[in-house]
Structure formats: C-alpha cells, structure tokens
C-alpha positions in Angstrom: 224.0 77.8 85.6 221.4 76.9 83.0 221.1 79.1 80.0 217.4 79.1 80.6 217.8 81.0 83.9 218.3 84.7 83.8 221.6 85.8 85.2 220.2 89.1 86.6 217.0 91.0 87.4 215.7 93.5 84.9 216.4 97.2 85.4 212.7 97.8 85.2 210.9 96.2 88.2 207.5 94.8 87.1 204.6 96.1 89.2 202.7 94.1 91.8 200.4 91.7 90.0 202.5 91.7 86.8 201.7 88.7 84.6 203.8 86.7 82.2 201.0 85.9 79.7 202.8 83.2 77.6 205.2 80.6 78.9 205.4 76.8 78.5 206.3 74.0 80.9 207.9 70.6 80.0 208.7 67.6 82.0 210.2 64.1 81.8 209.1 61.9 78.9 208.1 59.1 81.3 205.6 61.4 82.9 204.6 63.6 80.0 205.2 61.6 76.8 205.3 63.6 73.6 202.5 63.2 71.1 203.6 60.6 68.5 202.8 63.0 65.6 204.6 66.0 67.1 207.7 67.2 65.2 208.8 69.2 68.3 211.0 67.8 71.1 210.4 68.8 74.8 212.7 71.6 76.0 215.2 70.1 78.3 215.3 72.1 81.6 212.0 73.8 80.9 210.3 72.5 83.9 208.2 74.2 86.6 211.0 74.2 89.2 213.2 76.2 86.7 210.3 78.6 85.9 209.8 79.4 89.6 213.3 80.7 89.6 212.8 82.6 86.4 209.6 84.2 87.8 211.4 85.2 91.0 214.4 86.8 89.3 212.3 88.7 86.7 209.7 89.9 89.3 206.5 88.4 88.1 203.7 87.1 90.3 201.3 85.7 87.8 201.6 83.5 84.8 199.6 82.0 81.9 200.8 78.5 81.1 200.3 77.7 77.4 200.0 74.1 76.3 203.2 73.2 74.2 202.5 71.7 70.8 204.7 68.7 71.7 202.0 67.3 74.0 199.1 67.5 71.6 195.8 67.1 73.5 197.4 65.8 76.7 197.2 68.9 78.9 198.7 67.3 82.0 202.0 69.1 82.0 200.2 72.5 81.7 197.6 71.6 84.4 200.2 70.3 86.8 202.3 73.4 86.4 199.2 75.6 87.0 198.6 73.6 90.2 202.1 74.4 91.4 201.7 78.1 90.6 198.3 78.2 92.4 195.7 80.9 92.2 198.0 83.2 90.4 198.1 81.0 87.3 195.8 80.6 84.3 196.2 78.3 81.3 195.6 77.9 77.6 194.8 74.3 76.5 194.5 72.3 73.4 191.3 70.1 73.2 189.9 67.9 70.4 186.9 68.9 68.3 184.7 66.3 70.1 185.6 67.6 73.6 182.6 67.2 75.9 181.0 70.0 77.9 181.9 68.1 81.1 185.6 68.2 80.1 185.4 71.9 79.3 183.7 72.6 82.6 186.5 70.7 84.4 189.3 72.5 82.6 187.6 75.9 83.3 187.4 75.1 87.0 191.1 74.3 86.9 191.9 77.8 85.4 192.0 77.2 81.7 190.8 80.3 79.9 191.7 79.8 76.2 192.2 77.3 73.4 195.4 77.3 71.4 195.6 77.2 67.6 199.2 76.8 66.3 199.0 77.1 62.6 202.7 77.1 61.6 203.1 73.3 61.4 202.9 70.7 64.1 199.8 71.9 65.9 197.1 69.4 66.9 194.3 71.6 65.5 193.7 73.0 62.0 191.7 75.7 60.3 188.8 73.2 59.8 188.4 73.0 63.6 188.4 76.7 64.3 184.7 77.7 64.2 183.5 74.6 66.0 185.9 74.8 68.9 185.7 78.6 69.1 181.9 78.3 69.6 182.2 75.4 72.1 184.8 77.0 74.3 183.4 80.6 74.1 180.4 79.2 76.0 182.8 78.6 78.9 184.4 82.1 78.6 187.5 80.9 76.8 189.3 82.9 74.1 191.0 81.7 71.0 194.7 82.0 71.0 196.0 82.1 67.5 199.6 81.7 66.2 200.0 81.9 62.5 202.3 83.5 59.9 201.2 87.2 60.2 202.0 87.7 56.5 198.7 85.9 55.9 196.6 87.7 58.5 194.8 90.0 56.0 193.6 86.9 54.3 192.0 85.5 57.5 191.1 88.7 59.3 187.4 88.7 58.5 187.1 85.0 59.6 188.9 85.7 62.8 186.8 88.8 63.5 183.6 86.7 63.2 184.6 84.3 66.0 182.6 84.4 69.2 184.4 85.6 72.3 187.8 87.1 72.4 190.8 86.5 70.2 194.5 86.7 71.2 197.2 87.0 68.5 200.6 85.7 69.5 204.0 87.4 69.2 203.2 90.7 67.5 201.5 88.7 64.7 204.4 86.2 64.3 205.5 87.5 60.9 207.9 84.8 59.9 209.9 87.4 58.0 210.0 91.0 59.4 207.7 93.3 57.6 207.0 97.1 57.5 204.2 98.8 59.3 202.3 99.2 56.0 202.3 95.4 55.3 198.7 94.2 54.7 199.0 91.6 57.5 200.1 94.2 60.0 197.4 96.7 58.9 194.9 93.8 59.4 196.3 93.1 62.9 195.8 96.8 64.0 192.2 96.7 62.6 191.5 93.5 64.6 192.7 95.3 67.8 190.2 98.1 67.0 187.2 95.7 67.4 187.7 95.7 71.1 187.7 91.9 71.4 191.2 91.2 70.2 194.5 91.3 72.2 198.1 90.8 71.0 201.1 89.6 72.8 204.1 91.9 72.3 206.5 89.0 72.8 208.9 86.7 70.9 210.7 89.4 69.0 213.8 87.3 69.0 212.1 84.4 67.1 211.8 86.2 63.7 214.2 89.1 63.9 216.9 89.3 61.2 218.8 92.1 63.0 219.0 90.2 66.3 220.1 91.2 69.8 220.3 93.4 71.6 217.3 95.4 70.2 215.7 93.2 67.6 214.9 96.5 65.9 213.1 95.1 62.9 210.5 93.2 64.9 210.6 95.6 67.8 209.2 98.3 65.5 206.1 96.2 65.2 205.8 95.8 69.0 206.3 99.5 69.6 203.7 100.4 67.0 201.1 98.0 68.5 201.6 99.5 72.0 201.3 103.0 70.6 198.2 102.0 68.7 196.2 100.1 71.3 198.0 99.8 74.7 194.7 98.6 76.3 194.8 95.5 74.0 198.5 94.5 74.4 200.0 91.8 76.7 203.4 91.1 78.0 205.0 87.6 77.8 208.4 86.0 78.1 207.7 82.9 75.9 210.0 81.0 78.3 211.7 78.5 77.8 212.0 79.8 74.3 211.2 76.5 72.4 212.4 77.9 69.1 215.8 78.8 70.5 216.5 76.2 73.2 220.2 76.1 72.6 220.6 79.9 72.4 217.8 81.5 74.4 217.5 85.3 74.7 218.3 87.3 77.8 215.0 87.4 79.6 215.9 90.4 81.8 216.9 92.3 78.7 213.5 91.4 77.1 211.7 92.9 80.1 213.7 96.1 79.8 213.1 96.3 76.0 209.4 96.0 76.6 209.5 98.9 79.1 211.3 100.9 76.5 208.7 100.2 73.8 206.0 101.3 76.3 207.6 104.7 76.8 206.4 105.0 80.4 206.1 103.0 83.6 202.3 103.7 83.5 201.8 102.0 80.2 204.0 99.1 81.1 202.1 98.6 84.3 198.7 98.8 82.5 199.8 96.1 80.0 201.4 93.8 82.6 198.6 94.0 85.2 195.3 95.5 84.1 195.1 94.0 80.6 196.1 90.6 81.9 193.6 90.8 84.8 190.8 91.7 82.3 191.6 88.9 79.9 192.4 86.0 82.2 190.2 86.9 85.1 192.7 87.8 87.8 191.8 90.0 90.7 193.1 93.5 90.5 196.2 94.0 92.6 195.6 95.8 95.9 197.3 99.1 96.5 197.8 99.6 92.8 199.0 102.9 91.5 196.9 105.2 89.4 196.2 103.7 85.9 195.9 105.3 82.6 192.3 106.3 81.6 
C-alpha cells in the first residue's frame, strides 16, 4: 500500500459537505511536463486516482485543487483533476501577469477561484506581480492565496491588507521556524484575520514542526490559537500529497483528528470544514446541515 494512502479512517467523521481546502494533483511527465525553471519534482503517486481513495477514506466530499509550483503557468493537471472531481471541486491557479480577461473568464467558468503566490522559492510569480494580478483576478471574484515565511508577515501585512478582494494565508502562516504567539508575524496574521477579508488554512503543521509527530505541538499551538481567535476565518486542508515530505508523509487520519482537537468541539470543526469553505469557494450549503455557530 502506498505511503500516500491513509491506512484508516479518522476517529472524527467529517460532516456532510466537508471540504479539503488545499491539495495538489500530479501526473505523468509526458502528459504534464514540469516547468523547466522549477526546482521541484512532481510527487510520484500523487495523482487523481490516489486522491479519490484518500478522500473516501478520510470522509471528505469537496476539494480545492491548488496548482503545484512544479507546473508553473500550465494549469492542466489542476483543471483535469477538477474535472474528475466534478461540481464539488474548486481550484487555485497560477497565471502570468499578462493573462487576458478571456482566459480569466474561462478559468472562472471551470471553477478556479484564486491565484497562488508561492514566495518561498520556486514559485512562478513574485512580489512585483502581486498588485497587478490581485486587481485583475479580483474582478473575476478570485482571492489571492499567499504562501510566504510567516516570520516576515508583519513586514508585508499593510501591503497585503490593501489588496482588493479576499486573501488566504497558507499553513498557519507558514513560519519556517516555529514561533511563539507573541511573534510580530503571528500578531500581524491575527490582525489580518480581523479585517474580515482574510482567511487562514490551519494545515501543514508537520512541515515546519521541530517537535514532530504525533502532536506537532510547537506549530499546533499556532493553529489552536488561530481557531480560538477567528473560527469564522479558518479553513481545513490536508496538503496532500505532502510535497515537502514525499518520502515520509504524515498520517492523514491523525491530522484530521488533531484538527478536531484544536477546534474543541464538533460544531466549530463543522463550521470550518463546511460553512467557511462554502463561503470562500462558492459551494452550495449542504442540505440537512446541523445547527451552526452564530
């Protein structure tokens, strides 16, 4: 059995309409060739067929396919995966600064709802492209998805707050070294959440934790604090197939159960997994849903 496939279901059963808000899909190089400038290899085994098994085992019904950096501006692997997943899928793309309105309209019609900026090295877009593309894509209802070293967030927070449309911060701020709750970058992240237009993905704790499994306590403290501070602005995600740890991926079922523990109640976990995702990505509300938090 592939290490990328969970060996069990989580103890916590995700509610109807639960969304995995950040995952990637890869495919054979002859179909989806890596961008020549990319330092990242595709993740072997990280294809849509494998993800369908992951989704079934974990109990999710919706997914947001995020364009992997390895493919640059070629969004075909992401779009093809979204087509397989159907109406319960949305996507986050990477497009060049000179992208046409016709192309943005086409991508929007296919379910793309955000543009990805990966600022940790190897991304196709840089800081010089941010305002131009944020304005272009906001006109089509897209948000900016930002992944950067959270230790610098306080230096860029005002700039990010001025962007049109919504902003999504990846992986609890993606602090490349774990920080305390009083770190200026984490304080800036909480303030961004307070503006009502910023969301954060409480995901990827395993990527930067120094304490490691099973609890990833150093980074989990950030996720727990973000959920306590602004549960209406948090999102759940697996980050499958864990491109930073392809040879030693985390236990996906355990990550789901950790998330439920951080939330403190089924009601908050349900709100984050369903309501917040539906609001941001434009999904219909699940029918027969249980009472939500106010």
